[in-house]
NUNUZA-868540 format. One line per field, with one value per residue: residue number from 1; z, y, x of N, C-alpha, C, O in turn. Coordinates in nm, 3 decimals. Atoms other than C-alpha are relative to their C-alpha. Example, Ala and Ser with C-alpha at 12.3 -4.5 7.8 and 13.67 -1.06 7.14 Angstrom:
seq <- 1:2
nw <- 0.000:-0.006
nv <- -0.119:-0.119
nu <- 0.089:-0.082
caw <- 0.780:0.714
cav <- -0.450:-0.106
cau <- 1.230:1.367
cw <- 0.000:0.073
cv <- 0.120:0.109
cu <- 0.090:-0.077
ow <- 0.066:0.090
ov <- 0.118:0.220
ou <- 0.194:-0.026
***
This chain:
seq <- 1:2:3:4:5:6:7:8:9:10:11:12:13:14:15:16:17:18:19:20:21:22:23:24:25:26:27:28:29:30:31:32:33:34:35:36:37:38:39:40:41:42:43:44:45:46:47:48:49:50:51:52:53:54:55:56:57:58:59:60:61:62:63:64:65:66:67:68:69:70:71:72:73:74:75:76:77:78:79:80:81:82:83:84:85:86:87:88:89:90:91:92:93:94:95:96:97:98:99:100:101:102:103:104:105:106:107:108:109:110:111:112:113:114:115:116:117:118:119:120:121:122:123:124:125:126:127:128:129:130:131:132:133:134:135:136:137:138:139:140:141:142:143:144:145:146:147:148:149:150:151:152:153:154:155:156:157:158:159:160:161:162:163:164:165:166:167:168:169:170:171:172:173:174:175:176:177:178:179:180:181:182:183:184:185:186:187:188:189:190:191:192:193:194:195
nw <- 0.071:-0.087:-0.002:0.054:-0.076:0.086:-0.082:0.081:0.141:0.089:0.025:0.138:0.078:-0.039:0.067:0.139:0.016:-0.006:0.119:0.112:-0.017:0.039:0.146:0.059:-0.019:0.086:0.140:0.012:0.000:0.122:0.126:0.022:0.010:0.135:0.011:-0.080:0.074:0.104:-0.058:-0.042:0.120:0.061:-0.093:0.025:0.141:0.034:-0.109:-0.056:0.102:0.045:-0.110:-0.031:0.114:-0.011:-0.113:0.037:0.086:-0.081:-0.099:0.072:0.034:-0.115:-0.026:0.098:-0.043:-0.127:0.028:0.065:-0.098:-0.081:0.079:0.002:-0.131:-0.007:0.087:-0.082:-0.108:0.055:0.034:-0.119:-0.062:0.081:-0.030:0.094:-0.026:-0.142:-0.098:-0.030:-0.077:0.055:0.071:-0.080:0.007:0.138:0.006:-0.069:0.088:0.112:-0.051:-0.023:0.135:0.053:-0.067:0.047:0.131:-0.009:-0.056:0.108:0.091:-0.065:0.010:0.141:0.015:-0.074:0.081:0.118:-0.042:-0.031:0.121:0.062:-0.076:0.017:0.132:0.008:-0.097:-0.035:0.075:-0.060:-0.138:0.011:0.049:-0.115:-0.093:0.066:-0.012:-0.145:-0.020:0.050:-0.074:-0.134:0.024:0.025:-0.128:-0.100:0.023:-0.033:-0.141:-0.055:0.031:-0.089:-0.132:-0.002:-0.009:-0.131:-0.098:0.024:-0.054:-0.147:-0.034:0.022:-0.098:-0.131:0.004:-0.020:-0.139:-0.065:-0.036:-0.121:0.050:0.020:-0.133:-0.057:0.061:-0.031:-0.146:-0.032:-0.014:0.112:0.122:0.002:-0.006:-0.142:-0.074:-0.041:0.104:-0.056:0.043:0.147:0.079:0.007:-0.115:-0.123:-0.038:-0.149:-0.040
nv <- -0.082:-0.109:-0.015:-0.118:-0.037:-0.025:-0.042:-0.102:0.032:-0.093:-0.117:0.000:-0.064:-0.136:-0.058:0.000:-0.107:-0.126:-0.009:-0.029:-0.137:-0.074:0.013:-0.085:-0.135:-0.025:-0.005:-0.126:-0.113:0.010:-0.010:-0.137:-0.098:-0.057:-0.087:-0.117:-0.081:-0.065:-0.099:-0.118:-0.070:-0.069:-0.110:-0.105:-0.054:-0.063:-0.083:-0.085:-0.072:-0.117:-0.087:-0.084:-0.086:-0.113:-0.082:-0.076:-0.109:-0.102:-0.058:-0.088:-0.125:-0.082:-0.061:-0.110:-0.119:-0.051:-0.061:-0.131:-0.091:-0.050:-0.094:-0.122:-0.063:-0.052:-0.120:-0.101:-0.041:-0.085:-0.131:-0.072:-0.047:-0.113:-0.104:0.000:0.102:0.022:0.047:0.145:0.024:0.114:0.101:0.124:0.088:0.058:0.090:0.118:0.076:0.058:0.113:0.105:0.054:0.066:0.124:0.086:0.039:0.095:0.120:0.070:0.051:0.121:0.114:0.049:0.078:0.123:0.092:0.044:0.094:0.126:0.061:0.056:0.112:0.107:0.058:0.075:0.112:0.059:0.131:0.113:0.027:0.072:0.135:0.076:0.031:0.111:0.124:0.040:0.048:0.139:0.083:0.022:0.081:0.143:0.059:0.009:0.119:0.120:0.003:0.032:0.139:0.080:-0.004:0.075:0.143:0.031:0.006:0.127:0.104:-0.001:0.051:0.150:0.067:-0.008:0.091:0.138:0.045:0.030:0.146:0.033:0.001:-0.140:-0.057:0.063:-0.053:-0.135:-0.011:-0.083:0.074:0.090:-0.081:-0.052:-0.146:-0.040:0.040:-0.121:-0.056:-0.073:-0.141:-0.007:0.054:0.151:0.070:-0.013:0.125:0.025:0.026
nu <- 0.094:0.047:0.143:0.060:0.118:0.108:0.110:0.068:-0.030:0.069:-0.084:-0.042:0.101:0.006:-0.108:0.036:0.103:-0.072:-0.077:0.093:0.032:-0.111:-0.007:0.105:-0.043:-0.116:0.048:0.074:-0.095:-0.090:0.078:0.051:-0.104:-0.002:0.120:-0.021:-0.099:0.071:0.093:-0.080:-0.045:0.111:0.033:-0.099:0.008:0.129:0.047:-0.105:-0.070:0.076:0.034:-0.116:-0.032:0.097:-0.039:-0.120:0.043:0.068:-0.090:-0.090:0.074:0.012:-0.137:-0.024:0.087:-0.054:-0.133:0.039:0.051:-0.115:-0.080:0.083:-0.017:-0.141:0.008:0.068:-0.085:-0.103:0.061:0.032:-0.127:-0.038:0.088:0.108:0.099:0.044:-0.104:-0.001:-0.116:-0.073:0.085:-0.021:0.115:-0.002:-0.117:0.039:0.104:-0.077:-0.084:0.091:0.047:-0.114:-0.009:0.102:-0.038:-0.118:0.051:0.070:-0.104:-0.054:0.093:0.003:-0.124:0.013:0.095:-0.078:-0.099:0.065:0.054:-0.119:-0.045:0.095:-0.021:-0.129:-0.012:0.131:0.023:-0.079:0.047:0.127:-0.041:-0.059:0.106:0.080:-0.081:0.011:0.133:0.004:-0.085:0.068:0.118:-0.044:-0.058:0.102:0.098:-0.080:-0.004:0.128:0.029:-0.083:0.053:0.121:-0.043:-0.057:0.109:0.075:-0.081:0.006:0.131:-0.001:-0.081:0.076:0.117:-0.040:0.010:-0.136:-0.018:-0.078:-0.145:-0.043:-0.011:-0.112:-0.114:-0.012:-0.024:-0.118:-0.126:-0.029:-0.030:-0.137:-0.004:0.013:-0.119:-0.078:-0.090:-0.110:-0.008:-0.033:0.110:-0.004:0.050:-0.075:-0.068:-0.001:-0.137
caw <- -1.507:-1.374:-1.275:-1.432:-1.223:-1.415:-1.143:-1.381:-1.723:-1.865:-1.851:-2.200:-2.337:-2.140:-2.289:-2.633:-2.588:-2.489:-2.783:-3.018:-2.873:-2.926:-3.282:-3.359:-3.211:-3.401:-3.730:-3.676:-3.609:-3.890:-4.144:-4.077:-4.098:-4.476:-4.468:-4.194:-4.391:-4.687:-4.470:-4.325:-4.671:-4.803:-4.495:-4.547:-4.922:-4.925:-4.588:-4.443:-4.758:-4.895:-4.548:-4.479:-4.836:-4.791:-4.451:-4.598:-4.865:-4.615:-4.365:-4.629:-4.742:-4.385:-4.343:-4.663:-4.532:-4.188:-4.338:-4.560:-4.259:-4.062:-4.358:-4.382:-4.009:-4.038:-4.315:-4.087:-3.802:-4.024:-4.156:-3.806:-3.701:-3.986:-3.864:-4.152:-4.083:-3.763:-3.456:-3.446:-3.191:-3.334:-3.530:-3.250:-3.268:-3.649:-3.605:-3.347:-3.572:-3.860:-3.645:-3.533:-3.899:-3.992:-3.726:-3.831:-4.191:-4.096:-3.890:-4.194:-4.410:-4.155:-4.158:-4.539:-4.536:-4.269:-4.469:-4.780:-4.592:-4.450:-4.784:-4.931:-4.651:-4.677:-5.055:-5.001:-4.695:-4.675:-4.943:-4.809:-4.455:-4.558:-4.752:-4.452:-4.225:-4.473:-4.468:-4.088:-4.086:-4.306:-4.113:-3.782:-3.923:-4.047:-3.726:-3.509:-3.681:-3.637:-3.273:-3.206:-3.376:-3.173:-2.850:-2.936:-3.003:-2.679:-2.485:-2.652:-2.563:-2.197:-2.190:-2.339:-2.093:-1.796:-1.918:-1.897:-1.585:-1.346:-1.321:-1.020:-1.223:-1.307:-0.944:-0.833:-1.089:-0.980:-0.612:-0.461:-0.463:-0.764:-1.017:-1.119:-1.149:-0.771:-0.682:-0.491:-0.705:-0.629:-0.693:-1.061:-1.165:-1.141:-0.904:-0.548:-0.433:-0.086:0.090
cav <- -4.546:-4.205:-4.141:-3.887:-3.695:-3.715:-3.563:-3.275:-3.440:-3.174:-2.925:-3.032:-2.938:-2.615:-2.533:-2.621:-2.381:-2.099:-2.173:-2.165:-1.820:-1.694:-1.828:-1.651:-1.323:-1.351:-1.431:-1.132:-0.900:-1.023:-1.061:-0.712:-0.543:-0.507:-0.364:-0.126:-0.003:0.065:0.244:0.470:0.544:0.629:0.848:1.034:1.082:1.164:1.339:1.475:1.577:1.800:1.938:2.058:2.187:2.393:2.510:2.609:2.813:2.993:3.048:3.187:3.428:3.536:3.590:3.802:4.021:4.050:4.138:4.402:4.547:4.562:4.728:4.987:5.049:5.093:5.350:5.533:5.538:5.684:5.944:6.035:6.073:6.321:6.531:6.435:6.252:6.112:6.040:5.671:5.547:5.200:4.898:4.640:4.497:4.441:4.288:4.041:3.954:3.898:3.672:3.469:3.427:3.333:3.065:2.924:2.916:2.743:2.485:2.405:2.373:2.125:1.922:1.908:1.788:1.528:1.390:1.378:1.199:0.938:0.881:0.817:0.587:0.386:0.350:0.237:0.019:-0.062:-0.336:-0.536:-0.506:-0.617:-0.912:-1.013:-1.001:-1.225:-1.472:-1.473:-1.523:-1.829:-1.969:-1.919:-2.079:-2.390:-2.438:-2.356:-2.619:-2.882:-2.792:-2.804:-3.145:-3.279:-3.156:-3.308:-3.644:-3.621:-3.548:-3.843:-4.071:-3.958:-4.017:-4.363:-4.441:-4.327:-4.540:-4.855:-5.062:-5.084:-5.449:-5.600:-5.651:-5.280:-5.190:-5.442:-5.317:-4.963:-5.048:-4.797:-4.907:-5.128:-4.850:-4.781:-4.414:-4.420:-4.544:-4.308:-4.094:-3.966:-3.598:-3.676:-3.833:-4.198:-4.465:-4.421:-4.687:-4.838:-4.830
cau <- 2.218:2.118:1.765:1.533:1.282:0.958:0.744:0.663:0.673:0.440:0.728:0.824:0.489:0.489:0.826:0.697:0.403:0.637:0.862:0.561:0.464:0.819:0.823:0.496:0.621:0.952:0.772:0.544:0.837:1.059:0.782:0.651:0.991:0.985:0.635:0.730:1.031:0.803:0.546:0.819:0.955:0.611:0.540:0.866:0.806:0.438:0.388:0.710:0.886:0.602:0.523:0.879:0.930:0.614:0.726:1.063:0.894:0.665:0.939:1.172:0.905:0.851:1.227:1.240:0.949:1.108:1.452:1.288:1.108:1.440:1.621:1.335:1.362:1.741:1.683:1.435:1.687:1.956:1.720:1.612:1.975:2.030:1.747:1.512:1.191:1.030:1.244:1.322:1.574:1.663:1.539:1.581:1.233:1.264:1.604:1.475:1.177:1.424:1.642:1.340:1.227:1.583:1.602:1.269:1.382:1.709:1.514:1.294:1.611:1.752:1.434:1.423:1.785:1.706:1.408:1.625:1.898:1.660:1.495:1.846:1.941:1.617:1.673:2.033:1.993:1.622:1.604:1.902:1.768:1.418:1.580:1.784:1.475:1.287:1.583:1.582:1.213:1.240:1.529:1.343:1.030:1.219:1.429:1.132:0.905:1.188:1.223:0.851:0.827:1.121:0.968:0.633:0.810:0.999:0.682:0.504:0.796:0.790:0.411:0.454:0.726:0.512:0.222:0.427:0.353:0.648:0.771:0.933:1.254:1.266:1.222:1.484:1.729:1.675:1.763:2.006:2.370:2.343:2.379:2.734:2.647:2.571:2.921:3.149:3.374:3.722:3.824:3.931:3.598:3.713:3.588:3.694:3.944:3.913:4.247
cw <- 0.098:-0.009:-0.051:0.078:-0.102:0.072:-0.081:-0.149:-0.095:-0.026:-0.147:-0.090:0.034:-0.074:-0.154:-0.027:0.003:-0.123:-0.121:0.009:-0.049:-0.154:-0.078:0.010:-0.093:-0.144:-0.029:-0.016:-0.125:-0.131:-0.019:-0.020:-0.136:-0.025:0.076:-0.065:-0.118:0.047:0.040:-0.120:-0.068:0.084:-0.023:-0.135:-0.017:0.110:0.043:-0.096:-0.053:0.113:0.024:-0.117:0.001:0.115:-0.031:-0.088:0.076:0.087:-0.071:-0.042:0.123:0.035:-0.093:0.046:0.126:-0.030:-0.069:0.102:0.086:-0.086:-0.011:0.132:0.014:-0.079:0.084:0.115:-0.048:-0.040:0.119:0.065:-0.078:0.016:-0.097:0.045:0.148:0.082:0.028:0.059:-0.059:-0.065:0.072:-0.021:-0.136:-0.011:0.073:-0.077:-0.116:0.049:0.034:-0.132:-0.063:0.067:-0.044:-0.140:0.003:0.056:-0.111:-0.105:0.057:-0.015:-0.143:-0.031:0.073:-0.071:-0.115:0.039:0.033:-0.113:-0.074:0.072:-0.014:-0.144:-0.007:0.090:0.019:-0.061:0.053:0.141:-0.006:-0.054:0.110:0.102:-0.053:0.014:0.143:0.028:-0.046:0.076:0.137:-0.012:-0.018:0.127:0.109:-0.021:0.035:0.150:0.063:-0.022:0.091:0.145:0.014:0.006:0.131:0.103:-0.018:0.058:0.150:0.040:-0.014:0.108:0.138:-0.001:0.016:0.142:0.053:0.035:0.123:-0.036:-0.015:0.141:0.068:-0.064:0.042:0.148:0.016:0.027:-0.107:-0.126:0.004:0.000:0.144:0.080:0.039:-0.101:0.072:-0.060:-0.151:-0.086:-0.014:0.122:0.121:0.038:0.150:0.037:0.130
cv <- 0.103:0.010:0.132:0.030:0.040:0.046:0.108:-0.030:0.096:0.123:0.003:0.066:0.149:0.083:0.010:0.108:0.136:0.022:0.035:0.151:0.091:-0.003:0.089:0.150:0.038:0.005:0.126:0.118:0.000:0.013:0.137:0.112:0.062:0.092:0.129:0.093:0.073:0.109:0.127:0.081:0.080:0.122:0.112:0.068:0.075:0.098:0.106:0.090:0.121:0.097:0.094:0.083:0.116:0.093:0.080:0.118:0.113:0.069:0.087:0.132:0.090:0.059:0.115:0.125:0.062:0.072:0.136:0.101:0.053:0.102:0.135:0.076:0.058:0.133:0.118:0.053:0.093:0.134:0.084:0.058:0.121:0.119:0.002:-0.114:-0.015:-0.052:-0.148:-0.033:-0.119:-0.097:-0.138:-0.101:-0.070:-0.099:-0.128:-0.082:-0.065:-0.121:-0.120:-0.067:-0.077:-0.141:-0.104:-0.052:-0.106:-0.135:-0.082:-0.052:-0.131:-0.117:-0.058:-0.086:-0.137:-0.092:-0.050:-0.107:-0.137:-0.072:-0.074:-0.121:-0.116:-0.061:-0.087:-0.123:-0.076:-0.134:-0.110:-0.044:-0.082:-0.142:-0.086:-0.036:-0.120:-0.133:-0.053:-0.063:-0.145:-0.099:-0.035:-0.095:-0.151:-0.058:-0.015:-0.123:-0.130:-0.014:-0.037:-0.147:-0.092:0.001:-0.078:-0.157:-0.038:-0.014:-0.128:-0.117:-0.006:-0.048:-0.146:-0.072:-0.006:-0.094:-0.145:-0.040:-0.034:-0.142:-0.008:-0.006:0.141:0.061:-0.058:0.055:0.143:0.018:0.082:-0.088:-0.090:0.081:0.049:0.148:0.048:-0.023:0.123:0.037:0.075:0.149:0.013:-0.056:-0.149:-0.058:0.016:-0.137:-0.010:-0.032:-0.074
cu <- -0.050:-0.145:-0.050:-0.123:-0.117:-0.126:-0.082:0.031:-0.069:0.086:0.051:-0.108:-0.024:0.114:-0.028:-0.097:0.070:0.088:-0.090:-0.040:0.116:0.006:-0.100:0.036:0.113:-0.043:-0.072:0.097:0.083:-0.080:-0.054:0.110:0.006:-0.114:0.014:0.101:-0.069:-0.098:0.075:0.046:-0.113:-0.044:0.092:-0.027:-0.131:-0.056:0.109:0.070:-0.082:-0.026:0.122:0.044:-0.093:0.038:0.125:-0.040:-0.064:0.094:0.100:-0.066:-0.018:0.135:0.025:-0.084:0.059:0.131:-0.030:-0.052:0.119:0.085:-0.069:0.015:0.138:0.009:-0.069:0.086:0.107:-0.052:-0.028:0.124:0.047:-0.094:-0.122:-0.099:-0.037:0.118:-0.019:0.134:0.081:-0.101:0.015:-0.112:0.000:0.115:-0.025:-0.099:0.074:0.079:-0.094:-0.040:0.122:0.023:-0.107:0.022:0.117:-0.049:-0.075:0.102:0.062:-0.096:-0.010:0.125:-0.006:-0.093:0.067:0.104:-0.060:-0.056:0.118:0.047:-0.097:0.009:0.125:-0.002:-0.130:-0.019:0.085:-0.051:-0.131:0.026:0.055:-0.102:-0.082:0.079:-0.002:-0.135:-0.019:0.081:-0.068:-0.120:0.042:0.062:-0.103:-0.091:0.077:-0.002:-0.136:-0.032:0.081:-0.055:-0.130:0.033:0.055:-0.110:-0.078:0.081:-0.006:-0.137:-0.011:0.077:-0.072:-0.122:0.033:-0.014:0.139:0.004:0.087:0.150:0.052:0.031:0.127:0.132:0.034:0.028:0.129:0.127:0.043:0.041:0.144:0.014:-0.009:0.127:0.078:0.105:0.110:0.006:0.022:-0.113:0.006:-0.063:0.091:0.062:-0.002:0.143:0.005
ow <- 0.212:-0.115:-0.044:0.092:-0.170:0.025:-0.070:-0.213:-0.213:-0.104:-0.197:-0.181:-0.050:-0.120:-0.219:-0.132:-0.079:-0.171:-0.209:-0.095:-0.115:-0.218:-0.181:-0.087:-0.155:-0.217:-0.137:-0.102:-0.190:-0.229:-0.133:-0.042:-0.148:-0.085:0.030:-0.060:-0.140:-0.015:0.016:-0.121:-0.114:0.029:-0.039:-0.143:-0.074:0.083:0.033:-0.069:-0.058:0.088:0.028:-0.095:-0.028:0.101:0.016:-0.068:0.055:0.098:-0.016:-0.041:0.113:0.082:-0.049:0.042:0.140:0.035:-0.040:0.091:0.123:-0.034:-0.009:0.134:0.072:-0.032:0.090:0.148:0.017:-0.022:0.116:0.132:-0.019:-0.044:-0.085:0.078:0.232:0.030:0.090:0.000:-0.078:-0.061:0.007:-0.047:-0.143:-0.074:0.023:-0.082:-0.150:-0.022:0.009:-0.141:-0.131:0.000:-0.062:-0.168:-0.070:0.013:-0.118:-0.166:-0.015:-0.045:-0.164:-0.097:0.022:-0.082:-0.141:-0.030:-0.009:-0.117:-0.119:0.008:-0.030:-0.161:-0.072:0.051:0.068:0.008:0.076:0.176:0.066:-0.011:0.126:0.157:0.020:0.042:0.167:0.093:0.024:0.098:0.182:0.074:0.039:0.165:0.183:0.074:0.087:0.201:0.158:0.066:0.139:0.213:0.118:0.079:0.180:0.185:0.080:0.125:0.206:0.135:0.072:0.155:0.211:0.104:0.042:0.229:-0.014:0.106:0.160:0.043:0.017:0.162:0.131:0.006:0.041:0.200:-0.060:0.085:-0.119:-0.215:0.100:0.033:0.175:0.198:-0.030:-0.171:0.169:-0.144:-0.205:-0.209:-0.068:0.215:0.109:0.029:0.219:-0.026:0.180
ov <- 0.073:-0.017:0.232:-0.055:0.142:0.025:0.116:0.047:0.100:0.210:0.109:0.144:0.227:0.196:0.107:0.172:0.223:0.135:0.112:0.215:0.192:0.101:0.148:0.225:0.144:0.090:0.183:0.204:0.103:0.074:0.178:0.229:0.183:0.197:0.235:0.215:0.191:0.214:0.239:0.204:0.193:0.225:0.227:0.191:0.184:0.177:0.227:0.208:0.231:0.218:0.216:0.189:0.228:0.215:0.192:0.229:0.230:0.192:0.189:0.239:0.212:0.173:0.218:0.239:0.184:0.173:0.237:0.220:0.170:0.202:0.238:0.198:0.165:0.229:0.230:0.172:0.192:0.237:0.205:0.161:0.206:0.224:0.088:-0.226:0.063:-0.115:-0.191:0.000:-0.106:-0.079:-0.243:-0.219:-0.190:-0.204:-0.233:-0.205:-0.179:-0.222:-0.234:-0.190:-0.178:-0.239:-0.222:-0.167:-0.205:-0.239:-0.205:-0.157:-0.228:-0.229:-0.179:-0.189:-0.238:-0.211:-0.170:-0.208:-0.241:-0.195:-0.187:-0.220:-0.229:-0.182:-0.192:-0.231:-0.189:-0.230:-0.220:-0.162:-0.180:-0.236:-0.202:-0.146:-0.212:-0.239:-0.173:-0.168:-0.230:-0.212:-0.150:-0.180:-0.242:-0.169:-0.113:-0.195:-0.222:-0.122:-0.116:-0.212:-0.193:-0.101:-0.140:-0.234:-0.148:-0.105:-0.191:-0.202:-0.115:-0.126:-0.215:-0.178:-0.105:-0.138:-0.228:0.039:-0.095:-0.189:0.088:0.031:0.169:0.130:0.016:0.081:0.182:0.129:0.069:-0.196:-0.125:0.027:0.114:0.199:0.161:0.013:0.224:-0.050:0.147:0.183:0.119:-0.057:-0.208:0.013:0.014:-0.238:0.088:-0.119:-0.104
ou <- -0.085:-0.203:0.021:-0.211:-0.111:-0.238:-0.204:0.103:-0.032:0.047:0.087:-0.079:-0.069:0.092:0.011:-0.088:0.039:0.100:-0.050:-0.050:0.092:0.019:-0.070:0.022:0.111:0.005:-0.057:0.079:0.100:-0.036:-0.075:0.078:0.023:-0.097:-0.029:0.084:-0.042:-0.113:0.028:0.043:-0.094:-0.083:0.050:-0.023:-0.133:-0.147:0.090:0.092:-0.026:-0.029:0.107:0.102:-0.052:0.035:0.139:0.010:-0.031:0.089:0.141:-0.006:-0.011:0.139:0.078:-0.036:0.062:0.159:0.033:-0.022:0.120:0.134:-0.001:0.030:0.153:0.070:-0.019:0.080:0.138:0.011:-0.008:0.119:0.113:-0.071:-0.209:-0.059:0.007:0.211:-0.116:0.237:0.202:-0.222:0.019:-0.087:-0.026:0.104:0.015:-0.091:0.043:0.088:-0.056:-0.047:0.103:0.052:-0.077:-0.010:0.116:0.000:-0.063:0.079:0.085:-0.055:-0.019:0.116:0.043:-0.063:0.058:0.118:-0.008:-0.053:0.103:0.082:-0.052:-0.007:0.127:0.040:-0.126:-0.056:0.034:-0.055:-0.147:-0.042:0.019:-0.090:-0.118:0.022:-0.013:-0.144:-0.074:0.038:-0.074:-0.143:-0.017:0.025:-0.105:-0.125:0.014:-0.033:-0.141:-0.090:0.030:-0.055:-0.153:-0.028:0.030:-0.109:-0.116:0.023:-0.016:-0.146:-0.066:0.036:-0.068:-0.168:-0.054:0.021:0.221:-0.085:0.155:0.236:0.168:0.131:0.203:0.230:0.151:0.019:0.225:0.119:0.160:0.106:0.187:0.121:0.029:0.134:0.073:0.157:0.086:-0.077:-0.009:-0.102:-0.088:-0.100:0.213:-0.008:0.025:0.204:0.114
***
């Protein structure tokens, strides 16, 4: 019979406490996943979607105004080249302003498309993912409760064993050299033969 070192028999209860903390953290994470998916979907739908649609409208209007100013400036440059009207060299400033407005409008279009894509993805993948998280949460709770109960029973058995008084017969039986597990072993795992 092999010996067991019970010098730190409270290690079972320490492990049980750590397992209980892990189970609590896992249940919190898995249980909150469905709610978090709904919160993100609501945030995208009620905050980001209207914000970026509004930004797109304003930025498109700004682009139209900037484009109109650039076209008017181009007309002034052509008229100035023909000798009619005030002397205007070029419409570079207006063209740069129009390009800035176009980039801002394009960015808003990309954001609207991104919000739309994430909403579609959450609609498509969110419910199955939340359902899977709930299933894992239940499985973890069931297996965790069984493991905690087994660890508690094991700790109680160790405590009961350590509470037993050591008898002289137990001490004599545990004398070194009498235990077959203490016998010398050859390289293959069998008892060593004396030659």
